[in-house]
C-alpha positions as CSV (number, residue, x, y, z in Angstrom):
1,M,73.7,109.7,62.2
2,S,71.6,109.4,65.3
3,I,73.3,109.2,68.7
4,I,73.9,105.7,70.1
5,A,74.5,105.5,73.9
6,Y,75.9,102.8,76.1
7,A,76.7,102.0,79.7
8,A,80.1,100.4,79.5
9,Y,83.2,99.5,81.5
10,S,86.4,97.6,81.0
11,K,86.6,93.9,81.9
12,N,90.1,94.6,83.3
13,D,89.6,95.6,87.0
14,E,93.1,97.3,87.1
15,I,92.2,99.5,84.2
16,R,88.9,100.5,85.8
17,F,90.5,101.2,89.2
18,N,93.0,103.6,87.6
19,S,90.4,105.4,85.6
20,S,87.8,108.0,86.7
21,S,84.9,105.9,85.5
22,G,84.8,102.8,83.4
23,G,88.2,102.7,81.7
24,I,86.9,103.3,78.2
25,F,89.6,105.8,77.2
26,S,92.4,103.4,78.3
27,E,90.9,100.6,76.2
28,M,90.9,102.8,73.2
29,A,94.5,103.9,73.9
30,Y,95.7,100.3,74.1
31,Y,94.0,99.5,70.8
32,V,95.7,102.5,69.1
33,Y,99.1,101.5,70.5
34,K,98.7,98.1,69.0
35,L,98.3,99.9,65.6
36,N,101.7,101.6,66.2
37,G,99.6,104.8,66.8
38,I,99.9,107.9,68.9
39,V,97.7,108.9,71.9
40,A,97.3,112.5,72.9
41,G,95.8,113.5,76.2
42,A,96.2,115.8,79.3
43,A,99.0,115.1,81.8
44,F,100.2,117.0,84.9
45,D,103.3,119.0,84.6
46,K,106.2,118.3,87.0
47,D,105.1,120.5,89.8
48,Y,101.4,119.4,89.5
49,K,100.4,123.1,89.3
50,S,99.4,122.9,85.6
51,V,98.3,120.4,82.9
52,S,99.4,120.1,79.3
53,H,98.5,117.9,76.4
54,I,101.2,115.5,75.4
55,L,101.7,112.8,72.8
56,T,102.6,109.2,73.8
57,D,103.5,106.2,71.7
58,N,103.6,103.5,74.4
59,S,101.4,102.2,77.2
60,E,104.0,103.0,79.9
61,N,103.1,106.7,79.7
62,L,99.3,106.1,79.5
63,K,98.8,106.4,83.3
64,K,99.8,110.1,82.9
65,L,96.7,110.6,80.7
66,T,94.1,108.7,82.7
67,T,91.9,110.1,85.5
68,S,90.2,113.5,85.6
69,K,92.1,116.7,85.9
70,Y,89.9,119.6,87.0
71,L,91.8,122.4,85.6
72,Q,92.5,123.9,82.1
73,S,95.0,121.9,80.0
74,S,97.4,123.8,77.8
75,F,96.7,122.4,74.3
76,T,99.6,123.4,72.0
77,I,100.2,120.1,70.1
78,H,98.2,120.9,67.0
79,K,101.2,120.9,64.6
80,D,102.6,117.7,66.2
81,I,99.3,115.9,65.7
82,E,99.2,117.1,62.1
83,S,102.7,115.9,61.5
84,R,101.9,112.4,62.8
85,L,98.8,112.2,60.7
86,K,100.6,113.2,57.5
87,E,103.1,110.4,58.3
88,G,100.2,108.0,58.2
89,R,100.2,107.2,61.9
90,T,96.9,106.7,63.7
91,V,96.3,109.4,66.3
92,L,93.8,109.1,69.2
93,C,93.2,112.5,70.8
94,C,91.2,113.1,73.9
95,G,90.2,116.5,75.1
96,T,87.4,118.9,76.1
97,P,84.8,119.5,73.4
98,C,86.2,122.9,72.7
99,Q,89.7,121.5,72.3
100,I,88.6,118.9,69.9
101,A,86.7,121.5,67.9
102,G,89.8,123.7,67.9
103,L,92.0,120.8,66.6
104,K,89.5,120.1,63.8
105,T,89.5,123.8,62.8
106,F,93.3,123.9,62.8
107,L,93.6,120.8,60.6
108,K,91.1,122.2,58.0
109,K,90.4,118.7,56.7
110,E,89.2,115.3,57.9
111,Y,91.9,112.7,58.4
112,E,90.7,109.1,58.3
113,N,93.6,108.1,60.7
114,L,92.5,110.7,63.3
115,L,90.2,109.4,66.1
116,T,88.8,112.0,68.5
117,V,87.3,111.6,72.0
118,D,85.8,114.3,74.1
119,F,84.2,114.0,77.5
120,I,81.1,115.4,79.3
121,C,82.6,118.6,80.5
122,H,81.4,120.5,83.6
123,G,83.7,123.4,82.8
124,T,87.4,124.1,83.4
125,P,88.5,126.0,86.5
126,M,90.7,129.1,86.3
127,Q,94.4,128.2,86.5
128,K,95.2,130.8,89.1
129,V,92.6,129.4,91.5
130,W,94.3,125.9,91.3
131,E,97.8,127.5,91.8
132,K,96.5,129.4,94.8
133,Y,95.0,126.2,96.3
134,M,98.2,124.2,95.7
135,N,100.4,126.9,97.3
136,W,98.0,126.9,100.3
137,Q,98.2,123.1,100.7
138,E,102.0,123.0,100.3
139,E,102.3,125.7,103.0
140,K,100.0,123.7,105.3
141,H,101.8,120.4,104.8
142,G,105.3,121.8,104.7
143,D,106.5,120.4,101.4
144,K,105.8,120.3,97.6
145,V,103.0,118.1,96.1
146,S,104.3,114.9,94.6
147,Y,101.0,113.3,93.4
148,V,97.4,114.4,92.7
149,N,94.4,112.3,92.1
150,F,91.0,114.1,91.8
151,R,89.1,110.8,91.6
152,S,90.6,108.1,93.8
153,K,88.3,105.1,94.1
154,D,89.6,103.9,97.4
155,N,86.2,104.8,98.8
156,G,84.3,103.5,95.7
157,W,83.4,105.2,92.5
158,S,80.4,107.3,93.6
159,N,82.0,108.4,96.8
160,Y,85.4,109.3,95.3
161,L,88.2,110.9,97.2
162,F,90.5,113.8,96.3
163,V,94.1,112.8,97.2
164,L,97.3,114.8,97.5
165,L,100.7,113.3,98.4
166,F,103.7,115.5,99.5
167,G,107.4,115.0,99.3
168,N,107.7,114.5,103.1
169,N,105.3,111.5,102.8
170,K,102.3,113.4,104.2
171,E,99.0,112.6,102.7
172,Y,95.8,114.6,102.2
173,K,92.5,112.7,101.5
174,Q,89.1,114.3,101.4
175,T,85.7,113.7,99.9
176,C,84.6,116.2,97.3
177,D,81.9,117.7,99.5
178,K,84.5,118.8,102.0
179,D,87.5,119.8,100.0
180,L,87.4,123.5,99.4
181,Y,88.7,123.4,95.8
182,M,86.3,120.7,94.8
183,R,83.4,122.6,96.5
184,L,84.2,125.7,94.5
185,F,84.4,123.7,91.3
186,L,81.2,121.7,91.8
187,N,79.3,124.9,92.7
188,N,80.5,126.4,89.4
189,M,82.2,129.3,91.2
190,C,85.8,129.1,89.8
191,L,85.2,128.1,86.1
192,S,86.8,130.0,83.3
193,N,84.4,132.8,82.1
194,G,83.9,131.3,78.7
195,C,82.6,128.0,80.1
196,Y,79.4,129.7,81.2
197,E,78.6,130.3,77.5
198,C,80.0,127.1,76.1
199,K,78.7,126.4,72.6
200,F,79.9,122.8,72.4
201,K,76.9,121.2,74.1
202,G,74.1,119.0,72.9
203,D,74.5,118.0,69.2
204,N,77.3,120.5,68.5
205,K,79.9,117.7,68.5
206,F,83.2,117.5,66.7
207,S,84.4,114.2,68.3
208,D,83.9,110.6,67.2
209,I,83.0,109.4,70.7
210,T,82.0,111.2,73.9
211,I,82.7,109.6,77.3
212,G,81.8,110.5,80.9
213,D,80.6,109.2,84.2
214,F,77.3,107.4,84.0
215,W,75.6,109.2,86.9
216,G,72.1,107.9,87.3
217,V,73.1,104.4,86.2
218,D,71.3,102.9,89.2
219,S,68.0,104.2,87.8
220,I,68.7,103.2,84.1
221,A,70.9,100.1,84.3
222,P,71.5,99.2,87.9
223,E,73.0,95.8,87.1
224,M,76.0,97.6,85.6
225,N,77.0,99.3,88.8
226,D,79.4,97.4,91.1
227,E,80.9,100.7,92.5
228,K,84.1,100.2,90.4
229,G,83.0,102.8,87.7
230,V,80.7,102.9,84.8
231,S,81.1,105.1,81.7
232,L,78.4,106.7,79.6
233,V,79.5,106.4,76.0
234,T,77.9,108.1,73.1
235,I,78.9,107.4,69.5
236,N,78.8,110.4,67.2
237,T,80.3,109.2,63.9
238,E,80.9,106.2,61.7
239,K,84.5,106.3,62.8
240,G,83.3,106.2,66.4
241,I,81.3,103.1,65.7
242,K,84.3,101.3,64.2
243,L,86.5,102.3,67.1
244,F,84.0,101.2,69.7
245,N,83.4,97.9,68.0
246,A,87.2,97.3,67.9
247,I,87.4,97.4,71.7
248,S,84.0,95.9,72.5
249,E,85.3,92.5,73.3
250,N,87.2,94.0,76.2
251,L,84.1,95.7,77.6
252,I,80.9,95.0,79.4
253,I,78.3,96.9,77.5
254,K,74.6,97.7,77.7
255,E,72.8,99.9,75.2
256,V,70.7,102.6,76.9
257,D,68.1,105.2,76.0
258,E,70.1,108.4,75.4
259,R,67.2,110.5,76.6
260,Q,67.3,108.9,80.0
261,A,71.1,109.0,80.2
262,F,71.3,112.7,79.4
263,S,68.7,113.5,82.0
264,Y,71.3,112.7,84.6
265,N,74.1,114.4,82.8
266,I,72.7,117.9,82.2
267,C,76.1,119.5,81.6
268,A,76.3,117.4,78.4
269,L,73.5,119.6,77.1
270,Q,74.0,123.1,78.6
271,P,76.7,125.2,80.2
272,M,76.7,125.6,83.9
273,Q,75.0,128.7,85.3
274,K,77.3,131.6,86.2
275,P,77.0,132.5,89.9
276,E,75.6,136.0,90.6
277,N,78.7,136.9,92.6
278,Y,81.2,135.5,90.1
279,N,82.8,138.9,89.3
280,D,83.3,139.5,93.1
281,F,85.0,136.2,93.4
282,C,87.4,137.0,90.5
283,N,88.2,140.3,92.2
284,D,89.0,138.6,95.5
285,I,91.2,135.8,94.1
286,D,94.4,137.9,94.5
287,L,93.2,139.6,97.7
288,L,92.2,136.8,100.1
289,P,94.0,133.7,101.4
290,F,92.7,130.6,99.7
291,D,90.7,129.2,102.7
292,N,89.1,132.6,103.3
293,L,88.3,133.0,99.6
294,A,86.7,129.6,99.4
295,K,84.7,129.9,102.6
296,K,83.4,133.3,101.5
297,Y,82.1,132.1,98.1
298,I,81.1,128.5,98.7
299,P,77.2,128.7,98.6
300,K,75.3,127.9,101.7
301,S,72.9,125.0,101.3
302,S,69.7,127.0,101.7
303,I,66.2,126.4,100.4
304,K,66.8,129.1,97.8
305,T,70.0,127.3,96.6
306,R,68.2,124.0,96.4
307,L,65.4,125.6,94.4
308,K,67.9,127.2,92.0
309,R,69.5,123.7,91.4
310,Y,66.1,122.3,90.8
311,K,65.5,125.0,88.2
312,I,68.8,124.2,86.4
313,V,67.9,120.5,86.2
314,K,64.3,121.2,85.1
315,D,65.6,123.6,82.4
316,G,68.2,121.1,81.4
317,I,65.5,118.4,80.8
318,K,63.6,120.9,78.7
319,L,66.7,121.5,76.7
320,K,67.3,117.8,76.4
321,K,63.9,117.3,74.9
322,R,64.6,120.0,72.3
323,F,68.0,118.5,71.5
324,L,66.7,115.0,71.1
325,S,63.7,116.0,69.0
326,K,66.0,117.4,66.2
């Protein structure tokens, strides 16, 4: 089937505020809970230094699965999902495109009661970089981290804040252009090596629905943006259509041209470019304090850098045209 794309967000402001973008995943989860189903997604472990996929069967645990987590999730629940499916339970599983592909490969057959959602993935950072960053922050603030939010909307959706809370009630808030970890991530420096050659881009989809932030919405559907968060939703299968239709009464929706939408979401179509000094960065991870490491490898905003970024966008638009012409 051809791709169908929407700008969408939940009518429930609380759901939107507690989500990274428009709250679409939460609405799908609430629908599945009403069916006595199971929801699988990524949750922080107790010390906030790692993330694992878990299964939940009630809305009280849903908050653990919402919001973005910019690190690799440990996905070891394949057998648990298979068991629930064989019991006849509806399972909604959200993960990176490669995790959904891996789940489908493990299951070896299509289950009608399995609903899969992936998201537009920039790439997943190396676990040890996150641990190094957290240890550095805990040393600076004198206590253990008790809360992490990569995408707080206290400053609005497009100017989101990275927030850490500590056991001694200290708080760290910073915009993504100033936080050292986020700058490494957004400049593609600390991604896992395989992400630079990701094969799960463009039309190589295994999910029923793909969700992500609708960057560029002001140019395509400006009436949808009230700074509370807007999702880009693409429907990939017939099951995806049924699921989206089932929650549509809870959403504000506008169908959009997928060619325009993807032009602002290049990482949906191609992997990020590996920095030329990536191997040097990897070698220095265990050698330098975190702040020195980050400052050494965060690119300077030079004319050369801006030209490289322009080339990435231009090449992505070319790739988009090839993808959409298939």
